[in-house]
N, C-alpha and C positions, 0 to 999 in steps of 0.2 A: 446071923441074917439064916434067911430060907429063900428057897426059889419056888417060884408057883405058878406054870400055865404064863412062861417065860417072863415072870415081873421078879425081880429083887427085892425079898419083903425086911427091909431091917428092922431089931427092936427096940432102934432108934436113930437119930436122922444121921446119916454120911457127916461126917464133919472134915472142911474143907477149907483150906489158908489160901489167900489170895495174897499176892505181891505185887506190885504195879502202881499205874497211874492212876492218879485223880486227875479229871479234868472237868469244866464249864464248855460245853457245845454250843454253838452258835450257827443255827444251821441256816439255808436258803432253799427253797425250793425252786428252778432254773428248769427253762425249756430245753436246755444243753448246756454239757459243763463249760466255761470259757476255757481259749485258748490263749496261747501268751497275746500281753497286748490288749484283751479283748474285755470289754463291759459287758455284760449279761445281767440284765432286769428281772427282778421274781416279782408275779405278780401277788405272792402272798407277806405277810409281814414275816420276819424271823423268827424261827424257836429258840430259844435257851433251857438250855437243861443241862442236868449231871450227867458227864461222861469221863471220857478217861479208860483203854482195856482194860484195867484194873478192877476200878471202880464197874464196871460193866460187867465183869466177869461174875466179881462178887455178890450183884444183885441179880444176875440172872442164874446163879445156883443157888442162891436164898430162895426163888422163885420153884426152882424144881426142887426144893425139898432138903438140903443142904443148913447144915449149921455152920455159920460161914463167920468168919473174921477177915478182915479186909487189914492188910500193911500196908503204907506208905505215906508220902509227904504232900502237904499242901499249906497255902500261906497262911497268914494273921488277917484275912480280908474277907471281904464279907464272900465272895466267891468259895472259900475255903469254910465259913460258918455253913452256905447252906450245902456243900458237898456232904458235911458230915451229917449230917443234921437229914440228908435223903438216904445217906444206907441207912441211921438209925431206924425211920418209916419204913426200910424195907426188914428190918430184924437183923440185919448185919452188925455187926462188932465192928466198933469202930475204933476200941482203943488203941487199937496198931496203929491210927492215923498222926503220926507226927505234925504239929504244927509248926513251920518255922518263922520265928520270928523275922520282919522285914520282909520279908519274898511272898511275891505272886503266885497265887493258884496259876496249873496250869488253865491252856484256854485252847479250845479246838475250834477250826473256822471251817464247815461244813458246807459245800453245793452237793444236790441230790438234782439229776437230771430225772423228764418226764419216765425215763424206762426204770429210773430205779440206784442208776448208776451213780456211785458218787465220788468226790475229791477232797482231800482232807489236806489240812498245812494245822501241824501243831504248836504251839510254845510252850515248850514243859515249863518254865518256872520252877516253884516246887520240887515237881517231880527231878529234876535234873540234881538236887542235893540228897536225893536217898543216899543212905553213906552203910555203917558198921551196923547203926543203932535199929535200922531195917532187920539185917540178917539176923539180929539176936532177936526182935520182938515177932519175925515168922516162924522161929520156934520155943514162945514162951506157954505158948499151948499145946496138946496135941492135937492132929488128923489124920485121918485114913488118906486124904489127898493135898497134896501144895500147887500150885498155880503159882509160875513166875512169867512174867509177858514183860518186853523188852523195850517199853517207854520210859523204861529207866536206865540208870549206869551201868552200864557191861560188868562192872566191879562187885555191885551188887548181887547180878542173875547169877555169877560167878560163887559169890559166898555163899546163897542158897543152893545151891545144888551140891557144892561140897559137903555143906550141912545137912544138907537129904540124906546125899548117900552115906556117911556117918550114921543117920540116924535110923537107914533105910526106912525112912517115908519117902510113897510115889510121889514121885515129881511132874509136874504135865509143864513144858518148857514151851511157851507160845512166842515164836521169832519175829513180832512184828511190833516195830521194823525189823530185817532180821541186822543186827551190829556188823562191822568190821571184824567183831573176835569173836564172830559166831561158833566159827571152827574149833578156837579152842574153848570154848566153854561147851562144846562137842564131846570133844578129846576125852575129858574125863566121865565121862557116861553117867548118860541120864533118862529114864525110864521110859517117857513119851515126849516127843518131841511135836511140834506143830505147827505148819508154815502154811502160807498159801504158795502158786507158784509163781508167781518174782518172786518171794520171799527163799523158794526154793533154789532160783536161779541164784539168788545174790550168793548164797550161801556156796554152791556148786561153781559160779561161772560159766553158767552155759545155759540156754533154754531151756525152761519147762513150760510146755503148752498144751495141755490138755491130758488125756489119759492115750493117745494117739501119738502127742508129742513129744512122751516122755516122760510125764507124772509116776508111773511104776519103776521106770528105772532110778528117776530123782530118789522115790521113798525109799529105794533100796542102796542107793548110793549116801543117802543120811543114815541110813541104819546102819552104813557099814562103821559111818565116820566116831560113833560111841552111843545112837537110841537103839534102846532094847525096843523099842515101838516106835517108826516116823510116820505121818499121816500129812500128804500133800491136801489139802482142797482145792474143788475142781467146783467152786462155784454153785452154780447148777446145776452143773452134772455128778457132785458128789465128794467124793477122796477115796484116795488110794493109802492102804497102811503096807505098811511093810515091816516085816518082823528082822530083828536082828540075825545075823546067821549062823546058821548050824553047826557042830562038829563036821559038816562036809563044806563047810565054807558057804553055802547057798541059804541065799535072803528070802525067805517066800513073801507074794505082796498076794492082797485082796482087794479087787476092786468093789469099793461101796457106792451103789446107784443115789442120782438125789433124789426130791421128792419135784412135785410139778403143784405149785403154788401161785395164788395171784401175787409176783409179786409190784410192790409199791416204790422199797426204799431197803437197799442190802447194806447203811450204816448200821451198826452192830451185831450183824450176822455172826461174823468170826468170833466175835467174843459169845455167842449164845454157846455156838459151838462146840470151841476150848470149855463155859462153865460146864452144858452140858455131859461133855466127855468127862470133865473130874469126879460130875456127882457119880455117876454111872460106873466109874472105875470106884469112887471110894463105896461105894455100895454094894462093890464086889461083882458088879457087870464083868462076863468075858471080852474081852479087846473087840472082835468084831462087831458083834451088836451095840458095847460102848459107841464104836464108830458112826453106827447105823442110827443110834438115838440123839446123837450129834449134828447129824444131819437132818434128823427132823425139826432138830428144836432150832438149826441156824436156816431152815427153808422157813418156820413160820415166825421168825423174828420176821422174815422180809417182807410180811404182809400189811405193817402196820409202818407208819411213819413215826421216827425218832431213835433213837438209841436206847436210853435205858425205859423210854416208855414203851418199846414195842417188843422187849425182850419177852419170852411168851412164859406161862404158866403149864404144869401139866394136862391142863384142859385146851388151850390153844394150838398145843403139839397136836393133840388128839383131833380138835379141830380141821386146822390148817392140811394135816398130811394122811389123818385116816389111822393114825399110827398110836399107840399107847404107850404114856412115858413110862420107862420101866420099871422105874425104881416108887414102890409104895412105900408108905407110910408106916407104922406099926399096926 
C-alpha cells in the first residue's frame, strides 16, 4: 500500500473479520425515553431491520471499503434467514455465521428520543451459544484486522484474543457491553480496546464523564491494564486515545475532537466508529488518524435513523463532516 495526500491507497481491499452478535432490531421513535413504569406512545410505526453489534460492524466495514467476513450465531428461524441475507446483500462473507438448530435469533428492542438518544434492551438468543466453533471460524481465513465485540460470551472473546496474539493479527476489542471478566480479557494483552465512558467506568470501577471528568486518565489506565492502544469514546465530543506505557512508564494520550453534525439517531454510531477504526488500521492508517476517521464515520451515522440503514459510506462521511474517508481503493 502507499500513502498520498493523507489517503492510504491499498492495492487490494483491506481484509477485516468481525466476531460478534447478530440481532433483529425493533425500533420506536418516542418523544422521550420512558422511565420506570412509564408507557410512552410513538407517533410512528415500528422499524424492523438487521442489527447486533457484530453485524452492524461488519456492514459498516464493508461499506467503508473492506473485504469482510462475519463470524457469529443465529437461529434457524425467519429472523436468522433475514440476517444472513442482509449480510450477503452488503457483500459480507457470512459463511462463518453458524445456524443453531432450535435456537431463536437475537432481538433488540430500541427506543429513540427526539434528540437522537437511545435506550436498548437485548435478548441474546443464539448469540449466547457462540463457542469454540466461532473461535476456529474467526481464523479460517487471513485478515489485516479482527474485531471482537462483547455481545457474545466472554469465553469466545478470550479465545479469539489468545489466537490473535499467537497469530500476530491486529485485534480491536469493543467492550460493549463491558462483561464482568473485562479485566481478565485485557490482562493477556490486546492491540486496541474501544469503549464508551460508561463501559470504561464499568471496567475501572470509577466514574468516567468526558474529557474533564477523567476520560484521558481512564484511557491511560486501560492501556496499563493490557491494551497497546485504548480508546474512550465521548459521543459528539470525540474520543481519547491512550498508548501503552513506554519504557519510562508514561502512557501518552491524544484527544481527538468530534464533528458537529445534525444528529437524529445515535443507534449504530458506536458500531460505525469501531468498524471505521478497524478498516483504517487494516489499511495502514496511523493510530491518531485512524481514530479521527472513526470519529467522522460515527458522526455521519447519527445523521440518519436506524442502525444498519444509517451506516455510512465514504461519500456520506464526507457530506456529513467535510472529512474525506482516508482509505481509497486500488
